[in-house]
C-alpha positions, 0 to 999 in steps of 0.5 A: 500500500503506497502512502496515499492508500495508507492515509485513505486506510487510516481516514476510513478507519477513523470514519468507521470509529466515529460511526461506531461511537454513534451506534454504540451511544444509540445502543447503550442501555438496550440490546446492542450489536455487541455480544459478550466478551467483545465478539464483533457482530456487525452493526445490526447483524447479531451473528459473528462475522456477519454469518460467515463460517470461521472454519471455512477460512482455514479449510477452504481458504476463502470466505464462505457464508454459513447457515443458521441451520448449522449454528452454535452459540459461543461467548454469548454470540451465534456463529454460523457454519456451512456444514455440520463438520465445520460446526463440530470442528469449531465446537472442539477448538473454538479459539483455533478458528475464531478471528483475532481481536473478537473479529474486529478490524485487526488494522484498527486494533493495531492503531489502538482503536476499533471499528466494527465495519469489517468485510468478511472477505477481507481476511488473512491467515497469519501464523495460523491465526485469522485476522479480519480487516475492513477492506481487501486492499487493507488486508493485503497491506496488513499482511505485508506489514504483519511483523510490525502490525500484529505486535502493535495489535497484540499490545493494544487489544487489552485496552481496546477490549476494555473500552468495548466492554465499558461502551456496552454498559454506558 
């Protein structure tokens, strides 16, 4: 990603954060788009990864829509799978297949903030872990800079997750 694209990436993320704040404020006090334990369910979806099958990223190497028929609730959030085998694989080892940072945009977490605006087709598997991003070109950039960005995200995630939890209740 060149310098101009990187600036667009950062501006896009910051715009998403502003929308996140508005949605979070509107949802305070009632049922919100955010599940327990900081699982990203999108703005109004109520399902992890917008209903995409998290196991398929690993087994198929691509984003695959899941089905409510093959659903499983984990961390207070429904997860959909394309088939029973994927559902069972997830039940056996959910942390192996769940996206990092609760499915929030890994690039935004690396910047010390959060956006719930992810594209389920913008993903990278790095060192056996699933990272979701808000756009495909940003996912390419994140993967190319993973040696710098993943440690930043790891360092920032506890603070970001704590802020998400606070936003749920205020």
